[in-house]
N, C-alpha and C positions, 0 to 999 in steps of 0.2 A: 385588394383584389379589384381588378378592372372589370367594370360592367359596361357593356355597350348594348344599345337598343337598335336592332337592325330593322325596325318597323318599316314596311313598305311606304315610301314617301311619294307615291304617284299622285296622291290627293293634294300634294303641296306644289305641283308643277315642276318637279325636279327629276324628270325622266330622260333628259337629254345628255346625260353623262357628266363626269366631273371636269371642272376647269382647273382644279387644284387637288393634288393628292399627296398625302404623307404616308410613306410605306415603311412601317417598323422603324420610325425615326427615334434616335437617341442623341442627346447632346449634353455636354458638360462644359463648365467654365473652370479651368485650373483644377480639374479632377473632381469638382463638385457636380453631381448629376442634376440637371435641370429638367430634362425630358427623357423618358424611358419607354421605349417600344410603343410609340404613338403611331397608330394607323387611322387615317381619317381622310374621307373624300368630301369635297365641297362641290355639290352638283350645280350644273349650269341653271341659272334662273332662281336659285334658292336665296333665302335671306337667313343666314346662319350666324348665331351668336357664339363666340368662344368665351365661355363663362368660367370664372375661377377666382380665387382670392389673390391678393397681391403676392407676387413672387412665385406664382404657380407655373410659369413658363409660357404664358400666353403671348407676350410680346416677342419672346425668343422664337416661338413657332412661326410668327409672322415674318420675322427677320429671315428665317430659313426660307420661307415662301418667296420672299422678294430678293433672294440671293445675297443678302447682307452677311449671312453666316452660312457655313457649310456643315451638314450633319456629321457627327462622328460615326454613326452607323445608320443604315437605312438610306432612303432616297426621297427626294421631293420632286414632283412633276407639276409643272405649270404650263397649261395649254399644250400638253403633250411632250414637253421638253424639260430637262433640268434647268433651273433658273440661270445657271452659269452659261447655258447655251441659248437662252431665250433672248431675242432681240426686238420683239414687237411690244415695247413697253408702253406704247400708246394704248394698248388694250387693258392696261392695269392703272387704276387710280388709287393713290394712297393719301390718307388724311391722318396726319400725326396729331397727338394730343397738344392742345394749346398750352403753352407755358406762360403763366401770368407775368405780364410785364415785358415779354420778349419783343413785342412789336414797337415798344417805345423807342427802340434803337434804330428802327427802320422807317424813315419818313416817306412812306409810299401811300398812295390812295388805294381804295378797294379795287378799282379797275386795273391799276398797275400790278397789284398783287396777283389778281386772277390771270392776267395776261402772261405772267411768268410761267404758267402751265403750258404755254405754247412754245417755250424756248427750245430751239433745235440748233443753236449756233447763231453767229452774227449774220444778219442779212443786209446786203448793200442797199435794199429798198426801204429799210426801217426808217431812215431819216425823212422820207417823203410821206410817211403815214401821218394823217391828220386826225384820225378818229380811231376808236377802238374797233378791232376786228369783229365781224358779226358774231362769231362764236363766243367772244367774251360776254357780250350782252345776253346771248342765249343762256350761258352758264349762270350769269348773275340772276336772270329771271327765274331759271329753274330752281336755284337755291333760295329764292325769295329775298335777294339783297340788291336788286337793280336800283332801288331808290337810294342806295348808299354809295353808288359808284364813285362819286367825287370826294367822298369823305376820307380822311386819313384813317388808316387801319388802327392806329394807336388810340383813336378816339372812341372806338366801338366797345360794346360790352363783350365779355368772353363768348357768350352765345352767338352774337353776331359775327365775331371773328371766326368762330368754328364753321359757321355757314359759308363764310368767304373761302375758307380752306376747302370746303366741299365743292364750291363753285370752281376753284382752281383745279381740283382733281377731275371735275366733269368736263373741262374745256375740250378735251380730245376724245370725248365720247367713249369712255372705257367700257369694256364688257364686264370687268371685275373691279369692284370698289372695296378697298380694305380700310377700315377705320380703327384706330387705336385709342380706346377710352375717349371717344369724342364728347361725352357729356361731362367730363371732369371739370369742375368749377363753374358749371352752368346752373342757373336757377331753374325752378320747376317749369316756368313758362317757356324758357329757351330750350329746355330739354324736350318738351313735348313738340315744339316746332321742329326741332332737329329730327326726332324719330318719325314725325309725320312726313317730313321730306324723304327720309330713307324708305319708308313704306311706299310712297308714291313712285320713287325711282324703281323699286323692285316690282311693283304691281303694274305700273303703266308702261315702263320701258324694259321690263324683264331683265333688269340689271342684276347680276349676281353680286351679293353683298356679304362681306364677312365683317362682323362687328365684334371687336375685342372689348370686353367689359367685365366688371365685377358687380354691376347693377342688376340684381336679380329681378326686382319688380318690373323695370322697363323691358327686360328681356322676355319675361313671361307674358307680357301683354302685347308686345308688338312684333315678335320674331317667331317664324314658323318652326325653325330647326335650331336645336341647341347642342353644342358639344361642350361637355364639362371636363375641364383639365386641371389637374393638380399633379404635375410631373408625369402622370399617366392619364390616359383617357378613361373617365368613369362612366360616361353616358354619351350617347349620340342618337338623337331622334327628335320627334315632335316635342315642342316645348310643353304642351299640355300633358304629356306622358311623364314628365319629370316629377318625381315624388319628393316629399320632405325627407324621407330616409336617404335618398340619393344626394340631396342637398347637404344633409348633415354629414355624410361621408366626404363630400367634396370640401366642405369648410371646416370640418373637425368639431362642430358643435351643432346643437339643434337649431333649425332654421324654419320659421313660419313665414309664409307669404300670403298676404291678404289680397285677393283678386276678385273682380266683379264682372265677369263675362261668362258667356255660355259654355266655353270650352274648358274652363278651369273650375275645380271644386273650390269652395270658399274656405280657405285654410289659413 
């Protein structure tokens, strides 16, 4: 049984309308249902976590949002248009999950990797450039990795690599930032640095953020809005309103989360 919480989110700065909508979306791979009747809106300026266990359809839902897949039923609307008709992709930043060891095959520096986010085709003036474009340094500084600009990407920790990917996504000043399991493989310190960066982007730049994750603790402490997905949508509302019963329904077993802040019960 799908349970959604339509609590008024005006207190969370999300009154400007959705930038991304899923309208009764269903999807299947080779006849196996992955998503079923999912209706969800991501409000402008919100920080939303898409929470669920592995294999729950989270990444598939984001692929639908970015036009990588087409829904079997229902529709997806991105900034007022179906993704297949959307052309202003500079308004969307995407941060994939870091795959351990992948950068060892690419001998690029941090600055070079971030500048790839500016690519719009071959420029005849590129040969004459002698320094990094200003927005490369801006993105590096925002992500907290400016001091690493000359280092090889392969030499960095997974947490540092993830922040470089965030910088690459930020280089064109997107309105919507989508991150797929960005904390996977990152130690506790790197994870906190990453989530702190995302909170600042949301609060100081009013950037709309969608975080795909199965990390319950991080979500409950740092994200205002949660959408719980396991093929269907089980909950959508403020993170502090999410109960252990709803988490148990989502994951299929009892879940306890220990939190120490004013908005959450200590459970």
